[in-house]
N, CA, C, O and the ligand as a Tripos MOL2 file, in Angstrom:
@<TRIPOS>MOLECULE
protein
  249   247    63     0     0
PROTEIN
NO_CHARGES

@<TRIPOS>ATOM
      1 N         -88.8300   71.6250 -117.6710 N.3       1 MET1
      2 CA        -90.2040   71.3540 -117.9920 C.3       1 MET1
      3 C         -90.4670   69.8600 -117.8190 C.2       1 MET1
      4 O         -89.7120   69.0220 -118.3140 O.2       1 MET1
      5 N         -91.5210   69.5490 -117.1270 N.am      2 THR2
      6 CA        -91.8550   68.1530 -116.8610 C.3       2 THR2
      7 C         -93.1210   67.7750 -117.6260 C.2       2 THR2
      8 O         -94.1490   68.4460 -117.5340 O.2       2 THR2
      9 N         -93.0230   66.7250 -118.3540 N.am      3 ALA3
     10 CA        -94.1890   66.2420 -119.0980 C.3       3 ALA3
     11 C         -94.9570   65.2580 -118.2320 C.2       3 ALA3
     12 O         -94.3820   64.3690 -117.6040 O.2       3 ALA3
     13 N         -96.2430   65.4370 -118.2150 N.am      4 ILE4
     14 CA        -97.0980   64.5160 -117.4690 C.3       4 ILE4
     15 C         -97.5970   63.4550 -118.4470 C.2       4 ILE4
     16 O         -98.2520   63.7540 -119.4450 O.2       4 ILE4
     17 N         -97.2790   62.2660 -118.1410 N.am      5 THR5
     18 CA        -97.7250   61.1750 -119.0160 C.3       5 THR5
     19 C         -98.6110   60.2310 -118.2280 C.2       5 THR5
     20 O         -98.4080   59.9930 -117.0370 O.2       5 THR5
     21 N         -99.5550   59.7240 -118.9010 N.am      6 THR6
     22 CA       -100.4230   58.7090 -118.2900 C.3       6 THR6
     23 C        -100.3260   57.4590 -119.1380 C.2       6 THR6
     24 O        -100.1410   57.5170 -120.3530 O.2       6 THR6
     25 N        -100.4500   56.3840 -118.4990 N.am      7 THR7
     26 CA       -100.4260   55.1220 -119.2370 C.3       7 THR7
     27 C        -101.7860   54.4410 -119.0910 C.2       7 THR7
     28 O        -102.3260   54.3070 -117.9930 O.2       7 THR7
     29 N        -102.3020   54.0290 -120.2050 N.am      8 MET8
     30 CA       -103.5630   53.2880 -120.2000 C.3       8 MET8
     31 C        -103.2340   51.8010 -120.1710 C.2       8 MET8
     32 O        -102.2710   51.3640 -120.8010 O.2       8 MET8
     33 N        -104.0020   51.0520 -119.4680 N.am      9 PRO9
     34 CA       -103.7510   49.6070 -119.5020 C.3       9 PRO9
     35 C        -103.9930   49.0680 -120.9060 C.2       9 PRO9
     36 O        -105.0060   49.3670 -121.5360 O.2       9 PRO9
     37 N        -103.0610   48.2820 -121.3730 N.am     10 LYS10
     38 CA       -103.1620   47.7810 -122.7440 C.3      10 LYS10
     39 C        -104.2800   46.7550 -122.9110 C.2      10 LYS10
     40 O        -104.6800   46.4560 -124.0360 O.2      10 LYS10
     41 N        -104.7780   46.2250 -121.8250 N.am     11 THR11
     42 CA       -105.8260   45.2150 -121.9400 C.3      11 THR11
     43 C        -107.2100   45.8230 -122.0830 C.2      11 THR11
     44 O        -108.1490   45.1110 -122.4390 O.2      11 THR11
     45 N        -107.3730   47.1290 -121.8150 N.am     12 ALA12
     46 CA       -108.7050   47.7370 -121.8530 C.3      12 ALA12
     47 C        -109.3630   47.6480 -123.2220 C.2      12 ALA12
     48 O        -110.5070   47.2000 -123.2990 O.2      12 ALA12
     49 N        -108.6990   48.0540 -124.3210 N.am     13 PRO13
     50 CA       -109.3650   47.9240 -125.6230 C.3      13 PRO13
     51 C        -109.6770   46.4780 -125.9720 C.2      13 PRO13
     52 O        -110.7090   46.1900 -126.5790 O.2      13 PRO13
     53 N        -108.8080   45.5870 -125.5980 N.am     14 ARG14
     54 CA       -109.0380   44.1760 -125.9000 C.3      14 ARG14
     55 C        -110.2520   43.6450 -125.1370 C.2      14 ARG14
     56 O        -111.0670   42.9050 -125.6880 O.2      14 ARG14
     57 N        -110.3620   44.0280 -123.8730 N.am     15 LEU15
     58 CA       -111.5240   43.5910 -123.1010 C.3      15 LEU15
     59 C        -112.8080   44.1830 -123.6560 C.2      15 LEU15
     60 O        -113.8550   43.5360 -123.6360 O.2      15 LEU15
     61 N        -112.7280   45.4250 -124.1560 N.am     16 GLY16
     62 CA       -113.8930   46.0440 -124.7670 C.3      16 GLY16
     63 C        -114.3450   45.2830 -125.9980 C.2      16 GLY16
     64 O        -115.5400   45.0610 -126.1960 O.2      16 GLY16
     65 N        -113.3990   44.8870 -126.8160 N.am     17 ARG17
     66 CA       -113.7490   44.1180 -128.0260 C.3      17 ARG17
     67 C        -114.3260   42.7600 -127.6460 C.2      17 ARG17
     68 O        -115.2830   42.2940 -128.2640 O.2      17 ARG17
     69 N        -113.7430   42.1250 -126.6310 N.am     18 ILE18
     70 CA       -114.2590   40.8270 -126.1920 C.3      18 ILE18
     71 C        -115.6780   40.9750 -125.6470 C.2      18 ILE18
     72 O        -116.5390   40.1360 -125.9110 O.2      18 ILE18
     73 N        -115.9190   42.0520 -124.8800 N.am     19 ALA19
     74 CA       -117.2610   42.2840 -124.3310 C.3      19 ALA19
     75 C        -118.2710   42.5320 -125.4440 C.2      19 ALA19
     76 O        -119.3880   42.0170 -125.3910 O.2      19 ALA19
     77 N        -117.8880   43.3230 -126.4620 N.am     20 LEU20
     78 CA       -118.7950   43.5660 -127.5890 C.3      20 LEU20
     79 C        -119.0630   42.2930 -128.3720 C.2      20 LEU20
     80 O        -120.1920   42.0530 -128.7990 O.2      20 LEU20
     81 N        -118.0420   41.4800 -128.5630 N.am     21 LEU21
     82 CA       -118.2260   40.2100 -129.2670 C.3      21 LEU21
     83 C        -119.1580   39.2900 -128.4790 C.2      21 LEU21
     84 O        -120.0320   38.6500 -129.0630 O.2      21 LEU21
     85 N        -118.9790   39.2190 -127.1630 N.am     22 ALA22
     86 CA       -119.8500   38.3870 -126.3260 C.3      22 ALA22
     87 C        -121.2850   38.8850 -126.3780 C.2      22 ALA22
     88 O        -122.2200   38.0860 -126.4320 O.2      22 ALA22
     89 N        -121.4670   40.2080 -126.3610 N.am     23 LEU23
     90 CA       -122.8130   40.7720 -126.4470 C.3      23 LEU23
     91 C        -123.4490   40.4560 -127.8010 C.2      23 LEU23
     92 O        -124.6270   40.1050 -127.8660 O.2      23 LEU23
     93 N        -122.6800   40.5780 -128.8710 N.am     24 ALA24
     94 CA       -123.2040   40.2960 -130.2040 C.3      24 ALA24
     95 C        -123.5680   38.8200 -130.3420 C.2      24 ALA24
     96 O        -124.6010   38.4870 -130.9220 O.2      24 ALA24
     97 N        -122.7300   37.9420 -129.8130 N.am     25 LEU25
     98 CA       -123.0230   36.5150 -129.8910 C.3      25 LEU25
     99 C        -124.2660   36.1660 -129.0700 C.2      25 LEU25
    100 O        -125.1020   35.3770 -129.5090 O.2      25 LEU25
    101 N        -124.3820   36.7470 -127.8910 N.am     26 THR26
    102 CA       -125.5510   36.4990 -127.0550 C.3      26 THR26
    103 C        -126.8260   36.9810 -127.7420 C.2      26 THR26
    104 O        -127.8430   36.2860 -127.7350 O.2      26 THR26
    105 N        -126.7680   38.1690 -128.3340 N.am     27 ALA27
    106 CA       -127.9360   38.6990 -129.0340 C.3      27 ALA27
    107 C        -128.2950   37.8210 -130.2260 C.2      27 ALA27
    108 O        -129.4760   37.5930 -130.4910 O.2      27 ALA27
    109 N        -127.3010   37.3300 -130.9410 N.am     28 THR28
    110 CA       -127.5580   36.4750 -132.1000 C.3      28 THR28
    111 C        -128.2080   35.1650 -131.6750 C.2      28 THR28
    112 O        -129.1810   34.7240 -132.2870 O.2      28 THR28
    113 N        -127.6750   34.5470 -130.6370 N.am     29 VAL29
    114 CA       -128.2600   33.2860 -130.1490 C.3      29 VAL29
    115 C        -129.6930   33.5250 -129.6850 C.2      29 VAL29
    116 O        -130.5720   32.7060 -129.9530 O.2      29 VAL29
    117 N        -129.9410   34.6450 -128.9870 N.am     30 PHE30
    118 CA       -131.3040   34.9380 -128.5470 C.3      30 PHE30
    119 C        -132.2290   35.1100 -129.7400 C.2      30 PHE30
    120 O        -133.3190   34.5380 -129.7630 O.2      30 PHE30
    121 N        -131.8110   35.8900 -130.7330 N.am     31 LEU31
    122 CA       -132.6720   36.1610 -131.8860 C.3      31 LEU31
    123 C        -132.9560   34.8930 -132.6800 C.2      31 LEU31
    124 O        -134.0800   34.6910 -133.1390 O.2      31 LEU31
    125 N        -131.9540   34.0420 -132.8450 N.am     32 VAL32
    126 CA       -132.1380   32.8420 -133.6610 C.3      32 VAL32
    127 C        -132.8940   31.7630 -132.8910 C.2      32 VAL32
    128 O        -133.7500   31.0870 -133.4610 O.2      32 VAL32
    129 N        -132.5930   31.5940 -131.6170 N.am     33 ALA33
    130 CA       -133.0850   30.4260 -130.8980 C.3      33 ALA33
    131 C        -134.2770   30.6750 -129.9980 C.2      33 ALA33
    132 O        -135.0860   29.7670 -129.8130 O.2      33 ALA33
    133 N        -134.4240   31.8540 -129.4320 N.am     34 PHE34
    134 CA       -135.4270   32.0180 -128.3740 C.3      34 PHE34
    135 C        -136.4660   33.0980 -128.6310 C.2      34 PHE34
    136 O        -137.4770   33.1350 -127.9300 O.2      34 PHE34
    137 N        -136.2630   33.9740 -129.5990 N.am     35 GLU35
    138 CA       -137.1960   35.0720 -129.8100 C.3      35 GLU35
    139 C        -138.5040   34.5210 -130.3860 C.2      35 GLU35
    140 O        -138.5060   33.8430 -131.4140 O.2      35 GLU35
    141 N        -139.6200   34.8260 -129.7050 N.am     36 GLN36
    142 CA       -140.9230   34.3040 -130.1310 C.3      36 GLN36
    143 C        -141.9040   35.4310 -130.4150 C.2      36 GLN36
    144 O        -143.1150   35.2120 -130.3670 O.2      36 GLN36
    145 N        -141.4180   36.6240 -130.7070 N.am     37 GLY37
    146 CA       -142.2980   37.7470 -130.9780 C.3      37 GLY37
    147 C        -142.2770   38.8130 -129.9100 C.2      37 GLY37
    148 O        -143.0010   39.8040 -130.0100 O.2      37 GLY37
    149 N        -141.4690   38.6310 -128.8970 N.am     38 THR38
    150 CA       -141.3820   39.6020 -127.8060 C.3      38 THR38
    151 C        -140.8960   40.9640 -128.3000 C.2      38 THR38
    152 O        -141.4070   42.0000 -127.8740 O.2      38 THR38
    153 N        -139.9240   40.9630 -129.1840 N.am     39 LEU39
    154 CA       -139.3340   42.2110 -129.6600 C.3      39 LEU39
    155 C        -140.1360   42.8510 -130.7790 C.2      39 LEU39
    156 O        -139.8960   44.0130 -131.1100 O.2      39 LEU39
    157 N        -141.0760   42.1360 -131.3700 N.am     40 THR40
    158 CA       -141.8090   42.6560 -132.5200 C.3      40 THR40
    159 C        -143.2980   42.7990 -132.2170 C.2      40 THR40
    160 O        -144.1280   42.6940 -133.1200 O.2      40 THR40
    161 N        -143.6310   43.0310 -130.9810 N.am     41 GLY41
    162 CA       -145.0130   43.3040 -130.6120 C.3      41 GLY41
    163 C        -145.9470   42.1200 -130.7830 C.2      41 GLY41
    164 O        -147.1230   42.3070 -131.0950 O.2      41 GLY41
    165 N        -145.4550   40.9190 -130.5890 N.am     42 GLY42
    166 CA       -146.2970   39.7370 -130.6740 C.3      42 GLY42
    167 C        -146.3060   39.0740 -132.0340 C.2      42 GLY42
    168 O        -146.7570   37.9360 -132.1620 O.2      42 GLY42
    169 N        -145.8190   39.7580 -133.0440 N.am     43 LEU43
    170 CA       -145.7360   39.1570 -134.3750 C.3      43 LEU43
    171 C        -144.4470   38.3450 -134.4680 C.2      43 LEU43
    172 O        -143.3660   38.8630 -134.1910 O.2      43 LEU43
    173 N        -144.5550   37.1040 -134.8470 N.am     44 PRO44
    174 CA       -143.3450   36.2540 -134.8670 C.3      44 PRO44
    175 C        -142.5070   36.4510 -136.1250 C.2      44 PRO44
    176 O        -142.1580   35.4830 -136.8000 O.2      44 PRO44
    177 N        -142.1900   37.6900 -136.4370 N.am     45 VAL45
    178 CA       -141.4320   37.9980 -137.6570 C.3      45 VAL45
    179 C        -140.0370   37.3950 -137.6040 C.2      45 VAL45
    180 O        -139.6070   36.7160 -138.5370 O.2      45 VAL45
    181 N        -139.3250   37.6510 -136.4900 N.am     46 LEU46
    182 CA       -137.9700   37.1180 -136.3660 C.3      46 LEU46
    183 C        -137.9870   35.6020 -136.2400 C.2      46 LEU46
    184 O        -137.0930   34.9190 -136.7390 O.2      46 LEU46
    185 N        -139.0160   35.0750 -135.5650 N.am     47 HIS47
    186 CA       -139.1490   33.6270 -135.4450 C.3      47 HIS47
    187 C        -139.2520   32.9900 -136.8240 C.2      47 HIS47
    188 O        -138.5870   31.9940 -137.1070 O.2      47 HIS47
    189 N        -140.0840   33.5680 -137.6760 N.am     48 GLU48
    190 CA       -140.2480   33.0270 -139.0280 C.3      48 GLU48
    191 C        -138.9880   33.2300 -139.8590 C.2      48 GLU48
    192 O        -138.6300   32.3700 -140.6640 O.2      48 GLU48
    193 N        -138.3150   34.3620 -139.6710 N.am     49 ALA49
    194 CA       -137.1060   34.6350 -140.4480 C.3      49 ALA49
    195 C        -136.0000   33.6360 -140.1300 C.2      49 ALA49
    196 O        -135.2540   33.2260 -141.0190 O.2      49 ALA49
    197 N        -135.8980   33.2500 -138.8760 N.am     50 PHE50
    198 CA       -134.8280   32.3320 -138.4620 C.3      50 PHE50
    199 C        -135.3290   30.9080 -138.2730 C.2      50 PHE50
    200 O        -134.6410   30.0910 -137.6620 O.2      50 PHE50
    201 N        -136.5210   30.5960 -138.7880 N.am     51 HIS51
    202 CA       -137.1300   29.3090 -138.5140 C.3      51 HIS51
    203 C        -136.2780   28.1320 -139.0000 C.2      51 HIS51
    204 O        -136.0560   27.1740 -138.2600 O.2      51 HIS51
    205 N        -135.8110   28.2100 -140.2260 N.am     52 ASP52
    206 CA       -135.0000   27.1110 -140.7630 C.3      52 ASP52
    207 C        -133.6790   26.9790 -140.0130 C.2      52 ASP52
    208 O        -133.2230   25.8700 -139.7350 O.2      52 ASP52
    209 N        -133.0710   28.1140 -139.6900 N.am     53 ALA53
    210 CA       -131.8110   28.0770 -138.9440 C.3      53 ALA53
    211 C        -132.0360   27.4790 -137.5590 C.2      53 ALA53
    212 O        -131.1950   26.7370 -137.0520 O.2      53 ALA53
    213 N        -133.1640   27.8030 -136.9580 N.am     54 ARG54
    214 CA       -133.4860   27.2550 -135.6380 C.3      54 ARG54
    215 C        -133.5710   25.7310 -135.6890 C.2      54 ARG54
    216 O        -133.0090   25.0470 -134.8340 O.2      54 ARG54
    217 N        -134.2680   25.2070 -136.6810 N.am     55 HIS55
    218 CA       -134.3790   23.7570 -136.8020 C.3      55 HIS55
    219 C        -133.0410   23.1310 -137.1760 C.2      55 HIS55
    220 O        -132.7050   22.0460 -136.7020 O.2      55 HIS55
    221 N        -132.2780   23.8140 -138.0260 N.am     56 LEU56
    222 CA       -130.9730   23.3010 -138.4230 C.3      56 LEU56
    223 C        -130.0510   23.1490 -137.2190 C.2      56 LEU56
    224 O        -129.2740   22.1980 -137.1410 O.2      56 LEU56
    225 N        -130.1420   24.1020 -136.2720 N.am     57 LEU57
    226 CA       -129.2820   24.0750 -135.0940 C.3      57 LEU57
    227 C        -129.8450   23.2080 -133.9710 C.2      57 LEU57
    228 O        -129.1850   23.0160 -132.9490 O.2      57 LEU57
    229 N        -131.0550   22.6830 -134.1500 N.am     58 GLY58
    230 CA       -131.6190   21.7630 -133.1730 C.3      58 GLY58
    231 C        -132.3900   22.4100 -132.0440 C.2      58 GLY58
    232 O        -132.6840   21.7480 -131.0480 O.2      58 GLY58
    233 N        -132.7290   23.6880 -132.1680 N.am     59 PHE59
    234 CA       -133.5400   24.3210 -131.1310 C.3      59 PHE59
    235 C        -135.0090   24.0040 -131.3920 C.2      59 PHE59
    236 O        -135.4840   24.1880 -132.5130 O.2      59 PHE59
    237 N        -135.7370   23.5330 -130.3860 N.am     60 PRO60
    238 CA       -137.1530   23.2400 -130.5830 C.3      60 PRO60
    239 C        -137.9660   24.5380 -130.6450 C.2      60 PRO60
    240 O        -137.6370   25.5100 -129.9650 O.2      60 PRO60
    241 N        -139.0240   24.5530 -131.4590 N.am     61 CYS61
    242 CA       -139.8660   25.7420 -131.4970 C.3      61 CYS61
    243 C        -141.3360   25.3870 -131.6340 C.2      61 CYS61
    244 O        -142.1840   26.2250 -131.3300 O.2      61 CYS61
    245 N        -141.6730   24.1980 -132.0700 N.am     62 HIS62
    246 CA       -143.0740   23.8060 -132.1260 C.3      62 HIS62
    247 C        -143.1820   22.3050 -132.1190 C.2      62 HIS62
    248 O        -144.2880   21.7660 -132.1610 O.2      62 HIS62
    249 ZN       -140.2690   25.1180 -136.2160 Zn       63 ZN63
@<TRIPOS>BOND
     1     1     2 1
     2     2     3 1
     3     3     4 2
     4     3     5 am
     5     5     6 1
     6     6     7 1
     7     7     8 2
     8     7     9 am
     9     9    10 1
    10    10    11 1
    11    11    12 2
    12    11    13 am
    13    13    14 1
    14    14    15 1
    15    15    16 2
    16    15    17 am
    17    17    18 1
    18    18    19 1
    19    19    20 2
    20    19    21 am
    21    21    22 1
    22    22    23 1
    23    23    24 2
    24    23    25 am
    25    25    26 1
    26    26    27 1
    27    27    28 2
    28    27    29 am
    29    29    30 1
    30    30    31 1
    31    31    32 2
    32    31    33 am
    33    33    34 1
    34    34    35 1
    35    35    36 2
    36    35    37 am
    37    37    38 1
    38    38    39 1
    39    39    40 2
    40    39    41 am
    41    41    42 1
    42    42    43 1
    43    43    44 2
    44    43    45 am
    45    45    46 1
    46    46    47 1
    47    47    48 2
    48    47    49 am
    49    49    50 1
    50    50    51 1
    51    51    52 2
    52    51    53 am
    53    53    54 1
    54    54    55 1
    55    55    56 2
    56    55    57 am
    57    57    58 1
    58    58    59 1
    59    59    60 2
    60    59    61 am
    61    61    62 1
    62    62    63 1
    63    63    64 2
    64    63    65 am
    65    65    66 1
    66    66    67 1
    67    67    68 2
    68    67    69 am
    69    69    70 1
    70    70    71 1
    71    71    72 2
    72    71    73 am
    73    73    74 1
    74    74    75 1
    75    75    76 2
    76    75    77 am
    77    77    78 1
    78    78    79 1
    79    79    80 2
    80    79    81 am
    81    81    82 1
    82    82    83 1
    83    83    84 2
    84    83    85 am
    85    85    86 1
    86    86    87 1
    87    87    88 2
    88    87    89 am
    89    89    90 1
    90    90    91 1
    91    91    92 2
    92    91    93 am
    93    93    94 1
    94    94    95 1
    95    95    96 2
    96    95    97 am
    97    97    98 1
    98    98    99 1
    99    99   100 2
   100    99   101 am
   101   101   102 1
   102   102   103 1
   103   103   104 2
   104   103   105 am
   105   105   106 1
   106   106   107 1
   107   107   108 2
   108   107   109 am
   109   109   110 1
   110   110   111 1
   111   111   112 2
   112   111   113 am
   113   113   114 1
   114   114   115 1
   115   115   116 2
   116   115   117 am
   117   117   118 1
   118   118   119 1
   119   119   120 2
   120   119   121 am
   121   121   122 1
   122   122   123 1
   123   123   124 2
   124   123   125 am
   125   125   126 1
   126   126   127 1
   127   127   128 2
   128   127   129 am
   129   129   130 1
   130   130   131 1
   131   131   132 2
   132   131   133 am
   133   133   134 1
   134   134   135 1
   135   135   136 2
   136   135   137 am
   137   137   138 1
   138   138   139 1
   139   139   140 2
   140   139   141 am
   141   141   142 1
   142   142   143 1
   143   143   144 2
   144   143   145 am
   145   145   146 1
   146   146   147 1
   147   147   148 2
   148   147   149 am
   149   149   150 1
   150   150   151 1
   151   151   152 2
   152   151   153 am
   153   153   154 1
   154   154   155 1
   155   155   156 2
   156   155   157 am
   157   157   158 1
   158   158   159 1
   159   159   160 2
   160   159   161 am
   161   161   162 1
   162   162   163 1
   163   163   164 2
   164   163   165 am
   165   165   166 1
   166   166   167 1
   167   167   168 2
   168   167   169 am
   169   169   170 1
   170   170   171 1
   171   171   172 2
   172   171   173 am
   173   173   174 1
   174   174   175 1
   175   175   176 2
   176   175   177 am
   177   177   178 1
   178   178   179 1
   179   179   180 2
   180   179   181 am
   181   181   182 1
   182   182   183 1
   183   183   184 2
   184   183   185 am
   185   185   186 1
   186   186   187 1
   187   187   188 2
   188   187   189 am
   189   189   190 1
   190   190   191 1
   191   191   192 2
   192   191   193 am
   193   193   194 1
   194   194   195 1
   195   195   196 2
   196   195   197 am
   197   197   198 1
   198   198   199 1
   199   199   200 2
   200   199   201 am
   201   201   202 1
   202   202   203 1
   203   203   204 2
   204   203   205 am
   205   205   206 1
   206   206   207 1
   207   207   208 2
   208   207   209 am
   209   209   210 1
   210   210   211 1
   211   211   212 2
   212   211   213 am
   213   213   214 1
   214   214   215 1
   215   215   216 2
   216   215   217 am
   217   217   218 1
   218   218   219 1
   219   219   220 2
   220   219   221 am
   221   221   222 1
   222   222   223 1
   223   223   224 2
   224   223   225 am
   225   225   226 1
   226   226   227 1
   227   227   228 2
   228   227   229 am
   229   229   230 1
   230   230   231 1
   231   231   232 2
   232   231   233 am
   233   233   234 1
   234   234   235 1
   235   235   236 2
   236   235   237 am
   237   237   238 1
   238   238   239 1
   239   239   240 2
   240   239   241 am
   241   241   242 1
   242   242   243 1
   243   243   244 2
   244   243   245 am
   245   245   246 1
   246   246   247 1
   247   247   248 2
@<TRIPOS>SUBSTRUCTURE
     1 MET1         2 RESIDUE 1 A MET
     2 THR2         6 RESIDUE 1 A THR
     3 ALA3        10 RESIDUE 1 A ALA
     4 ILE4        14 RESIDUE 1 A ILE
     5 THR5        18 RESIDUE 1 A THR
     6 THR6        22 RESIDUE 1 A THR
     7 THR7        26 RESIDUE 1 A THR
     8 MET8        30 RESIDUE 1 A MET
     9 PRO9        34 RESIDUE 1 A PRO
    10 LYS10       38 RESIDUE 1 A LYS
    11 THR11       42 RESIDUE 1 A THR
    12 ALA12       46 RESIDUE 1 A ALA
    13 PRO13       50 RESIDUE 1 A PRO
    14 ARG14       54 RESIDUE 1 A ARG
    15 LEU15       58 RESIDUE 1 A LEU
    16 GLY16       62 RESIDUE 1 A GLY
    17 ARG17       66 RESIDUE 1 A ARG
    18 ILE18       70 RESIDUE 1 A ILE
    19 ALA19       74 RESIDUE 1 A ALA
    20 LEU20       78 RESIDUE 1 A LEU
    21 LEU21       82 RESIDUE 1 A LEU
    22 ALA22       86 RESIDUE 1 A ALA
    23 LEU23       90 RESIDUE 1 A LEU
    24 ALA24       94 RESIDUE 1 A ALA
    25 LEU25       98 RESIDUE 1 A LEU
    26 THR26      102 RESIDUE 1 A THR
    27 ALA27      106 RESIDUE 1 A ALA
    28 THR28      110 RESIDUE 1 A THR
    29 VAL29      114 RESIDUE 1 A VAL
    30 PHE30      118 RESIDUE 1 A PHE
    31 LEU31      122 RESIDUE 1 A LEU
    32 VAL32      126 RESIDUE 1 A VAL
    33 ALA33      130 RESIDUE 1 A ALA
    34 PHE34      134 RESIDUE 1 A PHE
    35 GLU35      138 RESIDUE 1 A GLU
    36 GLN36      142 RESIDUE 1 A GLN
    37 GLY37      146 RESIDUE 1 A GLY
    38 THR38      150 RESIDUE 1 A THR
    39 LEU39      154 RESIDUE 1 A LEU
    40 THR40      158 RESIDUE 1 A THR
    41 GLY41      162 RESIDUE 1 A GLY
    42 GLY42      166 RESIDUE 1 A GLY
    43 LEU43      170 RESIDUE 1 A LEU
    44 PRO44      174 RESIDUE 1 A PRO
    45 VAL45      178 RESIDUE 1 A VAL
    46 LEU46      182 RESIDUE 1 A LEU
    47 HIS47      186 RESIDUE 1 A HIS
    48 GLU48      190 RESIDUE 1 A GLU
    49 ALA49      194 RESIDUE 1 A ALA
    50 PHE50      198 RESIDUE 1 A PHE
    51 HIS51      202 RESIDUE 1 A HIS
    52 ASP52      206 RESIDUE 1 A ASP
    53 ALA53      210 RESIDUE 1 A ALA
    54 ARG54      214 RESIDUE 1 A ARG
    55 HIS55      218 RESIDUE 1 A HIS
    56 LEU56      222 RESIDUE 1 A LEU
    57 LEU57      226 RESIDUE 1 A LEU
    58 GLY58      230 RESIDUE 1 A GLY
    59 PHE59      234 RESIDUE 1 A PHE
    60 PRO60      238 RESIDUE 1 A PRO
    61 CYS61      242 RESIDUE 1 A CYS
    62 HIS62      246 RESIDUE 1 A HIS
    63 ZN63       249 GROUP 0 **** ****
């Protein structure tokens, strides 16, 4: 009897985690620094929520 074995590359899960982390960081930077109401139908809810953090990090907004 012959067992069929497959080997998965060990780097695949690690690359997946790195890709998810990069996506999360990119989304966070966008939400904190650049979102001006695009995602909330023109209301600057996220802009106001992150306003102090935006100024603390040195991103211009007004
Ligand atoms: Zn401001």
